[in-house]
C-alpha positions in Angstrom: 77.1 -12.4 181.8 74.9 -10.4 179.5 71.7 -12.2 178.3 72.2 -10.9 174.8 75.7 -12.4 174.6 74.3 -15.9 174.6 73.7 -17.8 171.4 70.1 -16.7 171.5 68.6 -13.3 171.5 65.4 -13.7 173.4 65.6 -14.9 177.0 62.7 -17.1 178.3 61.5 -16.3 181.7 59.4 -18.9 183.8 57.0 -17.5 186.2 53.6 -18.1 187.6 50.4 -16.9 185.9 49.8 -14.4 188.8 53.5 -13.2 188.7 53.3 -12.7 184.9 50.2 -10.5 185.2 51.7 -8.5 188.1 55.1 -8.1 186.6 54.4 -8.2 182.9 54.3 -4.5 182.4 57.3 -3.8 184.4 59.3 -6.5 182.6 58.2 -5.1 179.2 59.4 -1.7 180.3 62.7 -3.2 181.5 63.4 -5.0 178.2 62.0 -2.1 176.2 62.4 -3.3 172.6 64.7 -6.2 173.3 63.1 -9.6 172.6 62.1 -11.8 175.5 59.3 -14.3 176.4 57.4 -15.1 179.5 56.3 -18.7 180.1 54.1 -20.2 182.9 54.5 -23.8 184.1 51.4 -24.8 182.4 52.5 -23.4 179.0 55.9 -25.1 179.4 54.2 -28.3 180.0 51.8 -27.9 177.0 54.1 -26.6 174.2 57.6 -27.8 175.2 58.9 -24.3 176.0 60.6 -25.6 179.0 63.6 -26.6 177.0 64.2 -22.8 176.2 63.9 -21.5 179.7 66.8 -19.2 180.9 65.4 -17.6 184.0 62.9 -18.6 186.7 61.2 -16.6 189.4 59.7 -18.5 192.3 57.1 -16.2 193.7 55.2 -16.7 197.0 52.1 -17.9 195.1 54.2 -20.7 193.6 55.2 -22.1 197.0 51.7 -21.3 198.5 51.2 -23.5 201.6 54.1 -25.8 200.7 57.0 -26.2 203.1 60.3 -27.7 202.2 59.1 -30.9 203.7 55.7 -31.2 202.3 55.0 -29.9 198.7 51.8 -29.0 196.9 51.3 -30.4 193.4 51.6 -26.9 191.9 55.1 -26.5 193.4 56.2 -29.9 192.3 55.1 -29.1 188.8 57.2 -25.9 188.9 60.2 -28.0 190.0 59.6 -30.5 187.3 59.8 -27.7 184.7 63.1 -26.4 186.3 64.6 -29.9 186.4 63.7 -30.4 182.7 65.1 -26.9 181.5 68.7 -27.6 180.1 69.3 -23.9 179.5 68.3 -22.7 182.9 70.9 -20.3 184.1 69.3 -18.3 186.9 66.6 -18.8 189.5 65.4 -16.1 191.9 63.5 -17.2 195.1 61.0 -15.2 197.1 62.5 -16.4 200.3 65.3 -14.9 202.4 67.1 -18.2 202.4 67.9 -20.8 199.9 67.8 -24.0 202.0 65.0 -25.9 200.3 66.5 -29.0 198.7 65.9 -27.7 195.1 68.4 -24.9 195.4 71.6 -26.9 196.2 70.4 -29.3 193.4 70.2 -26.4 190.9 73.5 -24.9 192.1 75.1 -28.3 191.6 74.0 -28.0 187.9 75.7 -24.5 187.7 72.5 -22.5 187.9 72.8 -19.2 189.7 70.3 -18.8 192.7 69.4 -15.5 194.2 67.2 -14.8 197.2 64.9 -12.0 198.4 66.9 -11.3 201.6 65.8 -8.2 203.2 62.3 -8.1 201.6 60.8 -9.2 204.9 63.5 -8.2 207.4 61.3 -5.6 209.2 58.3 -8.0 209.5 60.4 -10.9 210.8 62.1 -8.7 213.3 58.8 -7.3 214.5 57.5 -10.8 215.0 60.7 -11.7 217.0 60.0 -8.6 219.1 56.3 -9.5 219.5 57.3 -12.9 220.7 59.8 -11.6 223.2 57.3 -9.0 224.5 54.6 -11.6 224.9 56.8 -14.0 226.8 58.3 -11.2 228.9 54.8 -9.9 229.8 53.6 -13.3 230.5 50.8 -13.2 227.9 50.4 -17.1 227.8 49.5 -16.9 231.5 47.1 -14.0 231.0 45.4 -15.7 228.0 45.0 -18.8 230.1 43.4 -16.7 232.9 41.1 -15.2 230.3 39.8 -18.6 229.0 39.2 -19.5 232.7 37.5 -16.1 233.3 39.9 -15.6 236.2 41.1 -12.3 237.6 44.8 -13.0 238.2 46.9 -9.8 238.2 50.8 -10.4 237.7 51.9 -9.6 241.2 54.8 -10.6 243.4 56.8 -13.5 241.9 54.7 -13.5 238.9 55.4 -9.8 238.0 57.2 -9.4 234.7 60.9 -8.4 234.7 61.8 -5.0 233.4 63.3 -5.2 230.0 65.8 -2.5 230.6 69.2 -4.1 231.3 68.4 -7.6 230.1 70.7 -9.1 227.5 69.7 -10.4 224.2 72.1 -12.7 222.2 71.2 -12.5 218.6 72.6 -15.2 216.4 72.8 -14.0 212.7 73.4 -10.4 211.7 71.9 -10.3 208.3 69.1 -7.8 207.6 66.6 -9.6 210.0 69.2 -9.8 212.7 70.3 -6.2 212.6 66.7 -5.0 212.5 66.0 -7.1 215.5 68.9 -5.7 217.3 67.8 -2.2 216.5 64.2 -2.8 218.0 65.7 -4.6 221.1 68.1 -1.7 221.7 65.1 0.8 221.5 63.7 -1.1 224.5 67.1 -0.6 226.5 68.2 -4.2 226.1 71.9 -5.0 226.0 72.5 -6.8 222.6 75.3 -9.2 221.8 75.4 -10.2 218.1 76.9 -13.4 217.0 78.0 -14.1 213.4 80.9 -15.5 211.3 83.2 -12.6 212.2 83.6 -10.2 215.1 83.4 -7.0 213.1 81.4 -4.3 214.8 77.8 -4.1 213.8 75.8 -1.2 215.2 73.4 -1.3 217.0 75.0 -4.3 218.8 76.9 -3.5 222.0 79.2 -6.3 221.2 79.8 -8.8 218.4 81.3 -12.2 218.8 82.3 -14.8 216.0 80.3 -18.0 216.0 83.1 -19.9 217.4 82.7 -17.9 220.6 78.9 -18.5 220.9 79.4 -20.4 224.2 80.9 -17.3 225.9 77.7 -15.3 225.1 75.1 -17.9 226.2 75.5 -17.5 230.0 74.8 -13.8 229.5 71.5 -14.4 227.6 68.2 -13.5 229.0 67.0 -13.9 225.4 68.6 -16.2 222.8 67.2 -15.0 219.5 67.9 -17.0 216.2 68.0 -15.1 213.0 70.6 -17.0 211.1 70.4 -18.8 207.8 70.6 -22.7 207.8 74.1 -23.7 206.9 76.4 -26.5 207.8 77.7 -24.3 210.6 74.3 -23.6 212.1 72.5 -26.8 211.7 71.8 -28.3 215.2 73.6 -25.3 216.7 71.5 -25.2 219.7 71.5 -28.5 221.5 71.2 -29.7 225.0 74.8 -28.7 225.9 74.2 -25.1 224.7 70.8 -24.8 226.2 72.4 -25.8 229.5 74.7 -22.9 229.3 71.8 -20.4 229.3 71.0 -18.9 232.7 67.9 -19.8 234.7 64.9 -17.8 233.5 66.2 -17.4 229.8 64.0 -17.6 226.8 64.4 -18.7 223.2 63.1 -16.9 220.2 63.6 -18.7 216.8 62.6 -16.9 213.6 65.5 -18.5 211.7 65.1 -22.1 210.7 63.8 -25.1 212.8 66.9 -27.2 212.1 69.1 -24.7 213.9 67.7 -26.2 217.1 67.8 -29.8 218.2 64.0 -30.0 218.9 63.9 -33.0 221.3 66.5 -31.2 223.3 64.4 -28.0 223.3 61.4 -29.9 224.4 63.1 -31.5 227.4 64.6 -28.1 228.5 61.1 -26.5 228.3 59.3 -29.4 230.0 61.8 -29.3 232.9 61.6 -25.5 233.0 65.4 -25.2 232.5 64.4 -22.9 229.8 61.6 -20.5 230.9 59.8 -20.2 227.7 60.2 -20.1 223.9 58.6 -18.3 220.9 58.8 -20.4 217.8 58.1 -19.5 214.2 60.0 -22.5 212.6 60.3 -26.2 213.2 62.5 -29.2 212.3 59.5 -30.5 210.3 56.9 -28.3 208.8 53.9 -28.3 209.2 54.5 -29.0 212.8 53.2 -32.6 213.4 50.0 -32.9 215.4 51.8 -35.3 217.7 54.6 -32.7 218.6 54.7 -32.0 222.3 55.3 -28.4 221.5 51.6 -27.9 220.9 50.8 -28.7 224.6 53.6 -26.9 226.3 52.2 -23.9 228.4 55.5 -21.9 228.2 55.6 -21.9 224.4 54.1 -19.7 221.8 53.8 -21.1 218.3 53.3 -19.5 214.9 53.2 -21.5 211.6 56.4 -20.1 209.8 54.5 -16.8 209.2 56.7 -14.2 210.6 57.6 -12.8 207.2 54.1 -12.7 205.8 52.7 -9.2 205.2 50.5 -7.7 202.6 53.5 -5.8 201.2 55.8 -8.7 200.9 54.9 -9.7 197.3 55.8 -6.3 196.1 59.0 -6.1 198.0 60.1 -9.3 196.6 59.2 -8.2 193.0 61.4 -5.1 193.4 64.5 -7.2 194.3 63.8 -9.6 191.3 63.3 -6.8 188.8 66.5 -5.1 190.1 68.5 -8.4 189.6 66.7 -8.8 186.2 68.1 -5.5 185.1 71.5 -6.4 186.4 71.4 -9.7 184.5 70.3 -7.9 181.3 73.2 -5.6 181.5 75.8 -8.2 182.7 76.3 -6.5 186.2 76.8 -8.5 189.3 73.5 -9.5 190.9 72.5 -9.0 194.6 71.7 -11.7 197.2 73.6 -14.6 195.6 73.0 -17.8 197.5 76.2 -19.3 198.9 
């Protein structure tokens, strides 16, 4: 659809004050002499402009420290404006996924939702690699020894395994999964990719469809989750599938916490049926203080921050601006949420 084929000539774009300052000149250049209007949530609440909003950009500063489980007041205000905007036709999210409850709600109204998939692929893949290397090189044990001022070289049975020849099973081969596969291959690991189809996906040595995941798990020294949260992936890794992993296997999750049945994971880690885990995402975020994951010595935790880098805001902005140009011209947009 072309914006200027609607019954109104000046599209109204909702975005934060920070995003308006950052993107204002680029949006003006994009529309050139075509009419348009930028509106912040505060302005929408004050002058009733919310009823005219066509497009919304949810930037990182809008979500801030919110999670999909616990929302700040500023994000709730943004959502209130979206829900009260009868003309809203398209929302662009800064995130790679669209599993926050607001997005299916909007899609149910017929609103197009696009994501920023790919903007943080390198950063998240590097975090997955960092987690894998930290666990393989037994950094939690070394850090514990450091705190105790103990000189305890990793010798004998404690010596780290060579990475060459180990197998990583990477579930999800979007931009993050493919970049993770490339980094792991550079360290001479064998990589089995798992996704909806079995079509070849270099640099993976083998690709299996999700329905054959159980065939891959007994081969996994590293089970790496980089998949979106969907009906097919929710609770994908449970006690039964964890039991299919060989002794000494590790889990790396930079996908979504709900892909793993968390109590089953805790049990496997406590009993050392799973050697260790690096987790960036959790079933509930922030991770509750009472969670046993905080105290497990074979677990490394990060607060859903794998994709955060100083350049992420700019990368997301480029994806949004490209889609805005596509919308303006009536061309197909990229990164449509399913």
